[in-house]
C-alpha positions in Angstrom: 20.6 -7.2 22.4 20.8 -7.4 18.7 19.9 -4.4 16.4 17.2 -5.1 14.0 17.9 -5.9 10.4 16.9 -3.4 7.9 14.3 -5.1 5.6 14.4 -4.7 2.0 11.5 -2.5 0.8 10.1 -2.8 -2.9 7.2 -1.5 -4.6 5.1 -3.4 -7.2 4.1 -1.7 -10.5 0.7 -1.7 -9.0 1.7 0.4 -6.2 3.3 2.9 -8.5 0.3 3.0 -10.7 -1.8 3.8 -7.7 0.4 6.5 -6.6 0.3 8.0 -10.1 -3.6 7.8 -9.9 -3.5 9.8 -6.8 -1.2 12.4 -8.3 -3.7 12.7 -11.3 -6.6 12.9 -8.7 -4.8 15.8 -6.9 -4.5 17.6 -10.3 -8.2 17.2 -11.0 -9.5 18.1 -7.6 -7.2 21.3 -7.2 -4.5 22.1 -9.7 -3.1 24.9 -7.5 -2.3 22.8 -4.5 -1.6 19.3 -6.3 2.0 19.5 -6.3 2.4 20.4 -2.6 -0.2 17.7 -1.5 1.6 14.9 -3.6 5.0 16.1 -2.3 3.6 15.7 1.3 2.2 12.3 0.3 5.6 11.1 -1.1 7.3 12.6 2.1 4.9 10.7 4.4 5.6 7.4 2.4 9.3 7.9 2.8 8.8 8.1 6.6 6.6 5.0 6.5 9.3 3.3 4.5 11.9 4.1 7.2 9.5 2.6 9.8 8.9 -0.6 7.8 12.6 -1.1 7.3 13.3 -1.7 11.0 9.7 -3.1 11.7 8.1 -4.9 8.9 5.0 -5.7 10.9 4.6 -2.0 11.9 1.2 -1.6 10.3 -2.2 -2.9 11.2 -3.7 -6.3 10.0 -5.3 -5.8 6.7 -8.8 -5.1 7.5 -10.2 -6.1 4.0 -9.5 -9.6 5.0 -12.3 -9.7 7.5 -14.9 -8.8 4.7 -18.0 -10.8 5.0 -20.1 -10.0 1.9 -19.5 -11.9 -1.3 -18.8 -8.7 -3.1 -16.2 -7.5 -0.7 -14.7 -11.0 -0.9 -14.6 -10.8 -4.6 -12.9 -7.6 -4.6 -10.2 -8.7 -2.0 -9.3 -11.6 -4.2 -7.2 -9.4 -6.7 -5.5 -7.7 -3.9 -4.7 -11.1 -2.3 -3.3 -12.3 -5.7 -0.7 -9.4 -5.5 0.5 -10.8 -2.1 0.9 -14.2 -3.6 2.8 -12.9 -6.5 5.0 -11.2 -4.0 5.6 -14.4 -2.1 5.4 -13.1 1.2 3.2 -14.5 3.8 1.6 -11.5 5.9 -0.6 -8.8 4.5 -0.8 -5.4 6.6 -1.9 -1.9 6.2 -0.1 1.3 7.0 -2.1 4.6 7.5 -0.2 7.5 6.0 -2.3 10.8 6.5 -5.4 10.2 4.5 -4.1 7.1 2.5 -3.7 3.5 3.4 -0.9 1.6 2.1 -1.4 -2.3 1.6 1.9 -4.2 1.8 3.1 -7.8 2.2 6.1 -8.7 4.4 8.2 -11.4 6.0 11.0 -10.7 8.6 13.5 -9.1 6.0 11.2 -8.2 3.2 8.4 -5.8 2.6 6.6 -5.3 -0.6 4.2 -2.3 -1.3 1.3 -3.5 -3.1 -1.3 -0.7 -3.3 -2.3 2.6 -2.0 -5.7 4.1 -1.7 -7.5 7.1 -0.1 -9.4 6.3 3.2 -12.5 6.9 1.5 -12.1 4.5 -1.4 -14.0 1.3 -0.7 -11.2 -1.0 -2.3 -7.8 -1.2 -3.6 -7.2 -0.6 -7.1 -5.4 -3.4 -8.8 -4.1 -2.7 -12.5 -4.8 -5.3 -15.1 -1.2 -6.2 -15.3 -1.2 -7.3 -11.7 -4.1 -9.7 -12.2 -2.1 -11.7 -14.7 
């Protein structure tokens, strides 16, 4: 039995911008606990990355792809463009505490596209990612 190959994991500028937005939100929401909560989020993301390295399909199918309303489909188009830019065929989501990470993957590659709080309706896509 062959051991799984460690997939290469990368983060898009959009993912990093989303992460910074979360950090700023933590600061605005409660400056006293912001750093501890952000440190916890980063630790949880490192754990997720370790799982995805040996199991790129470890997340759930991307639920936003099932959207039926015209508005929801329009919002999802920008996110789908991120996956197209990454050149990877499968979109999945990984739940990390109260956050959801959107990623694209193939057998040996994973690209982190976006992160949002579970209460956010849609993933934020930076203007530069739309181009």
